[in-house]
C-alpha positions as CSV (number, residue, x, y, z in Angstrom):
1,M,-8.2,40.7,57.2
2,Q,-8.5,37.3,55.6
3,Q,-11.3,34.9,56.7
4,I,-10.4,31.2,57.0
5,V,-13.2,28.6,57.4
6,F,-12.7,25.0,58.4
7,L,-15.8,23.1,57.3
8,D,-15.3,19.7,58.9
9,S,-12.9,20.0,61.9
10,D,-14.2,16.8,63.5
11,T,-12.2,14.9,60.9
12,L,-9.2,15.7,63.1
13,D,-9.0,14.4,66.7
14,A,-9.6,16.9,69.4
15,S,-6.1,16.2,70.8
16,V,-4.4,17.6,67.7
17,R,-2.8,21.0,68.2
18,L,-3.9,23.1,65.2
19,H,-1.8,26.2,65.3
20,R,-3.1,29.4,63.7
21,P,-1.6,30.9,60.6
22,D,1.1,33.7,60.9
23,F,-0.8,36.4,59.1
24,P,-3.8,38.5,60.4
25,H,-7.0,36.5,59.9
26,H,-10.4,35.6,61.2
27,W,-10.9,31.9,61.9
28,L,-14.2,30.0,61.8
29,S,-14.5,26.3,62.5
30,Y,-17.4,23.9,62.1
31,P,-17.4,20.3,63.3
32,A,-19.2,19.2,60.1
33,T,-20.9,20.8,57.2
34,A,-23.8,19.4,55.1
35,P,-23.8,19.9,51.3
36,D,-26.5,22.6,51.5
37,Q,-24.4,24.6,54.0
38,V,-21.2,24.9,52.0
39,V,-21.9,28.1,50.1
40,S,-23.5,30.0,53.1
41,R,-20.5,29.1,55.3
42,L,-17.9,30.1,52.7
43,R,-19.6,33.2,51.4
44,E,-17.1,35.6,53.1
45,A,-14.2,33.2,53.1
46,D,-10.9,33.8,51.4
47,I,-9.5,30.4,52.4
48,A,-11.5,27.1,53.0
49,I,-10.1,24.1,54.9
50,I,-11.8,20.8,54.1
51,N,-11.2,17.2,54.5
52,K,-14.2,15.3,53.0
53,V,-16.6,18.1,52.2
54,R,-17.4,18.2,48.5
55,I,-16.9,21.4,46.5
56,G,-17.8,21.5,42.8
57,A,-18.4,23.9,40.0
58,A,-21.8,25.0,41.3
59,E,-20.4,25.9,44.8
60,L,-17.4,27.7,43.2
61,A,-19.6,29.8,41.0
62,A,-21.3,31.1,44.1
63,L,-18.0,31.9,45.9
64,P,-16.2,34.5,43.8
65,G,-14.1,35.6,46.8
66,L,-12.6,32.2,47.5
67,R,-8.9,32.1,46.8
68,L,-7.6,28.9,48.3
69,I,-8.9,25.5,49.3
70,A,-6.5,23.8,51.7
71,L,-7.2,20.1,51.9
72,A,-6.6,18.5,55.3
73,A,-5.9,15.3,53.5
74,T,-3.9,13.9,50.6
75,G,-6.8,12.7,48.4
76,S,-8.8,15.2,46.3
77,D,-11.7,13.0,45.1
78,N,-14.1,15.4,46.8
79,L,-13.0,18.4,44.7
80,D,-13.6,19.3,41.1
81,L,-10.0,20.3,40.3
82,D,-10.9,21.4,36.7
83,A,-13.6,23.8,38.1
84,C,-11.0,25.1,40.6
85,R,-8.6,25.9,37.8
86,A,-11.4,27.6,35.8
87,A,-12.4,29.7,38.9
88,K,-8.7,30.5,39.6
89,V,-9.0,28.9,43.1
90,A,-5.7,27.4,44.3
91,V,-5.7,24.0,45.9
92,C,-3.1,22.4,48.1
93,N,-3.0,19.1,49.9
94,I,-1.1,17.2,52.6
95,R,1.7,14.9,51.6
96,N,3.9,12.2,53.2
97,Y,2.6,12.8,56.7
98,S,1.5,9.2,57.4
99,G,4.6,7.4,56.3
100,P,5.0,5.3,59.5
101,S,1.4,5.0,60.4
102,V,-0.2,3.5,57.2
103,P,2.5,0.8,56.6
104,E,2.4,-0.1,60.3
105,H,-1.3,-0.5,60.1
106,A,-1.0,-2.7,57.1
107,M,1.6,-4.8,58.9
108,A,-0.7,-5.1,61.9
109,L,-3.5,-6.4,59.7
110,M,-1.2,-8.9,58.1
111,L,0.1,-10.2,61.4
112,A,-3.3,-10.3,63.1
113,L,-4.7,-12.4,60.2
114,S,-1.7,-14.7,59.7
115,R,-1.7,-15.5,63.4
116,N,-5.5,-15.6,63.8
117,L,-5.4,-13.2,66.8
118,F,-9.1,-12.4,66.8
119,A,-10.1,-16.1,66.8
120,W,-7.7,-16.8,69.7
121,R,-9.2,-13.9,71.7
122,Q,-12.7,-15.2,71.0
123,S,-11.7,-18.7,72.2
124,L,-10.3,-17.3,75.4
125,Q,-13.4,-15.3,76.1
126,E,-15.4,-18.5,75.7
127,G,-13.3,-20.4,78.3
128,R,-11.6,-22.7,75.8
129,W,-8.2,-22.6,77.5
130,Q,-9.6,-23.8,80.8
131,Q,-11.6,-26.5,79.0
132,S,-8.5,-27.8,77.2
133,G,-6.8,-28.9,80.3
134,Q,-3.4,-28.2,78.7
135,F,-0.9,-25.4,78.7
136,C,-2.0,-24.5,75.1
137,F,-4.5,-25.7,72.5
138,F,-4.5,-25.7,68.7
139,D,-7.9,-24.6,67.5
140,H,-6.7,-22.0,65.0
141,P,-4.0,-22.2,62.4
142,I,-1.0,-19.9,62.7
143,Q,1.2,-18.9,59.7
144,D,4.6,-17.2,59.8
145,L,5.0,-14.2,57.5
146,H,8.8,-14.9,57.4
147,G,9.7,-16.5,54.0
148,K,6.4,-15.5,52.4
149,R,6.0,-13.3,49.4
150,L,4.3,-9.9,49.8
151,G,2.9,-8.5,46.6
152,I,2.4,-4.7,46.7
153,I,0.3,-2.8,44.2
154,G,1.5,0.7,44.1
155,K,5.2,1.6,44.5
156,G,4.8,5.1,46.0
157,T,6.1,6.3,49.3
158,L,3.7,4.1,51.4
159,G,4.1,1.0,49.3
160,Q,7.8,1.2,49.5
161,A,7.7,1.9,53.3
162,L,5.6,-1.3,53.7
163,G,8.1,-3.2,51.5
164,E,11.0,-2.1,53.8
165,R,9.2,-3.3,56.9
166,A,8.3,-6.6,55.3
167,L,11.9,-7.2,54.3
168,G,12.8,-6.6,57.9
169,I,10.8,-9.6,59.1
170,G,12.1,-11.8,56.3
171,M,9.4,-11.5,53.6
172,E,10.1,-11.5,49.9
173,V,8.7,-8.4,48.4
174,R,7.6,-7.8,44.8
175,Y,5.6,-4.9,43.3
176,A,3.0,-4.8,40.5
177,Q,4.4,-3.7,37.2
178,S,3.6,-0.1,36.4
179,Q,0.9,0.5,33.8
180,V,2.7,3.7,32.9
181,D,6.3,2.5,32.7
182,K,6.3,-1.2,31.7
183,E,10.0,-1.5,31.4
184,A,11.2,-4.6,33.2
185,Q,12.5,-4.2,36.7
186,G,13.8,-6.8,39.1
187,D,11.3,-6.3,41.8
188,R,8.2,-5.9,39.6
189,L,5.9,-8.5,38.2
190,P,2.8,-8.3,35.8
191,L,-0.3,-8.0,38.0
192,D,-1.7,-11.5,37.2
193,E,1.7,-13.1,38.0
194,L,1.9,-11.1,41.2
195,L,-1.6,-12.1,42.3
196,A,-1.0,-15.8,41.6
197,S,2.4,-16.0,43.3
198,S,2.0,-13.9,46.5
199,D,1.0,-15.0,49.9
200,V,-0.1,-11.5,50.8
201,I,-1.4,-8.7,48.5
202,S,-1.4,-5.2,49.8
203,L,-3.0,-2.2,47.9
204,H,-1.3,1.2,48.0
205,C,-2.4,2.8,44.7
206,P,-4.7,5.8,44.1
207,L,-8.4,5.3,43.0
208,T,-8.7,6.1,39.3
209,P,-11.0,4.9,36.5
210,Y,-8.3,2.3,35.8
211,T,-7.9,1.1,39.4
212,R,-11.6,1.1,40.4
213,N,-12.5,-2.6,41.1
214,L,-8.9,-3.5,40.2
215,I,-9.3,-6.6,42.3
216,G,-12.5,-8.3,41.2
217,E,-13.9,-11.9,40.9
218,R,-11.3,-12.8,38.3
219,E,-8.4,-11.4,40.3
220,L,-9.5,-13.0,43.5
221,G,-9.7,-16.3,41.6
222,L,-6.0,-16.0,40.7
223,M,-4.9,-15.7,44.3
224,K,-3.8,-18.6,46.4
225,P,-6.5,-20.1,48.6
226,T,-4.4,-19.2,51.6
227,A,-3.5,-15.7,50.5
228,L,-4.4,-12.5,52.4
229,L,-5.7,-9.3,50.8
230,I,-4.9,-6.0,52.6
231,N,-6.4,-2.7,51.6
232,V,-5.4,0.4,53.5
233,G,-5.3,2.4,50.2
234,R,-8.7,3.5,48.8
235,G,-12.2,2.2,49.0
236,G,-13.3,1.1,45.5
237,L,-10.0,-0.6,44.6
238,V,-11.7,-4.0,45.4
239,D,-15.1,-5.3,44.2
240,E,-16.5,-5.7,47.7
241,Q,-19.3,-8.0,46.7
242,A,-16.8,-10.3,45.0
243,L,-14.7,-10.2,48.2
244,L,-17.7,-11.1,50.3
245,Q,-18.3,-14.1,48.1
246,A,-14.7,-15.2,48.1
247,L,-14.5,-15.1,51.9
248,G,-17.8,-17.0,52.1
249,N,-16.5,-19.7,49.7
250,G,-13.1,-20.0,51.4
251,Q,-11.5,-18.8,48.1
252,I,-8.8,-16.8,49.9
253,G,-7.2,-17.0,53.3
254,G,-8.5,-13.7,54.7
255,A,-8.7,-10.0,54.2
256,G,-7.9,-6.8,56.3
257,F,-9.5,-3.5,55.2
258,D,-9.3,0.0,56.5
259,V,-11.3,1.6,53.7
260,A,-14.7,1.1,52.1
261,S,-16.4,2.3,48.9
262,Q,-18.9,4.2,51.1
263,E,-17.8,5.7,54.4
264,P,-19.3,5.1,56.8
265,P,-20.7,1.9,55.2
266,P,-24.4,1.1,55.9
267,Q,-25.1,-2.1,57.8
268,D,-26.0,-4.0,54.6
269,H,-22.7,-3.1,52.9
270,P,-20.6,-6.1,51.8
271,L,-17.7,-5.2,54.1
272,M,-20.1,-5.0,57.1
273,Q,-21.5,-8.4,56.1
274,A,-18.0,-9.8,55.8
275,L,-17.5,-9.2,59.6
276,Q,-19.3,-12.5,60.2
277,Y,-16.1,-14.2,59.1
278,P,-13.3,-14.6,61.6
279,N,-10.7,-14.1,58.8
280,F,-11.9,-10.6,57.9
281,I,-10.9,-7.4,59.8
282,L,-12.3,-4.0,59.1
283,T,-11.1,-0.8,60.7
284,P,-12.8,2.6,60.2
285,H,-10.3,4.4,57.9
286,V,-7.8,5.0,60.7
287,A,-4.6,3.6,59.2
288,W,-3.4,7.2,58.8
289,A,-4.6,8.4,62.3
290,S,-1.7,7.8,64.7
291,E,-1.3,10.7,67.1
292,E,2.0,11.5,65.4
293,S,0.6,11.5,61.9
294,M,-2.4,13.7,62.8
295,Q,-0.1,16.2,64.3
296,R,2.2,16.2,61.2
297,L,-1.0,16.7,59.1
298,A,-2.1,19.6,61.2
299,D,1.3,21.3,61.1
300,Q,1.6,20.9,57.3
301,L,-1.9,22.2,56.8
302,I,-1.0,25.5,58.4
303,D,2.4,25.6,56.7
304,N,0.6,25.2,53.3
305,I,-1.7,28.2,54.2
306,N,1.2,30.3,55.4
307,A,3.1,29.5,52.1
308,F,0.1,30.5,50.0
309,A,-0.3,33.8,51.9
310,A,3.4,34.5,51.3
311,G,3.1,33.8,47.6
312,R,4.9,30.5,47.6
313,R,3.7,27.4,45.8
314,Q,3.7,24.5,48.3
315,H,2.0,21.2,47.7
316,R,-0.2,22.7,45.0
317,L,-2.7,20.6,43.0
318,V,-4.0,23.7,41.4
């Protein structure tokens, strides 16, 4: 009987229904696992389920019986894929499960910032409406997104889904020119031109050596002083210290982030410091986490494991 061990089950909400695989197995689940507990907890495992737990060459060398690592996520930054190949350990991930959730979260950040929702809420809590003596007051600027240009960096499933939603509210949508295929396309612009001409920039690209700190001091300087920067992609795509300075200097109009280079970020992290500014919003990496998306993730996770047990290649990275 195969043993399946989920090392960090608390990365899924307790409301998610995690069905069990179809084949005979023994299931073990741990809410969280520290680095020094990985090997001992997987010593008898045939299949490991992980979300953010790190597994590298050293751990794999101590786990000769491990046959599959099933990621409960799309990203694989926490895995040494080359070491998995060398150890003949298969790896599968989750794909296209958060199609509605992530672009909707990006839209929510864009709308909240453009309409200054948090500043208005704060004013109401302070009694400003009653003090005004009028049916409304005008303390905080409001900008329409209709007619504005949205520049999207990353034309994958999520980037295109955001583009479709933005078109639906009357925005003009352009994408950054691909670094792989630089052939001219009507809806693509070179990155610098996209940054300089867009009213909103939204990041939807993977974190690679090329894209790390893709948006830094120089790139922020190219953006309009009224422009918004949205990152629901990956922590590390933006130089966070440079962003903090840009917000403090009024260099850009605002920013909405759902990811950080370190998660959870310590209190002295640049994004935590940026919370002092009313035109910055930070959410705790939950753009993907609608109830519907989490259930799709859980269902696909078990489907991937069932496929592996049946000898089918499904969503394989290795």
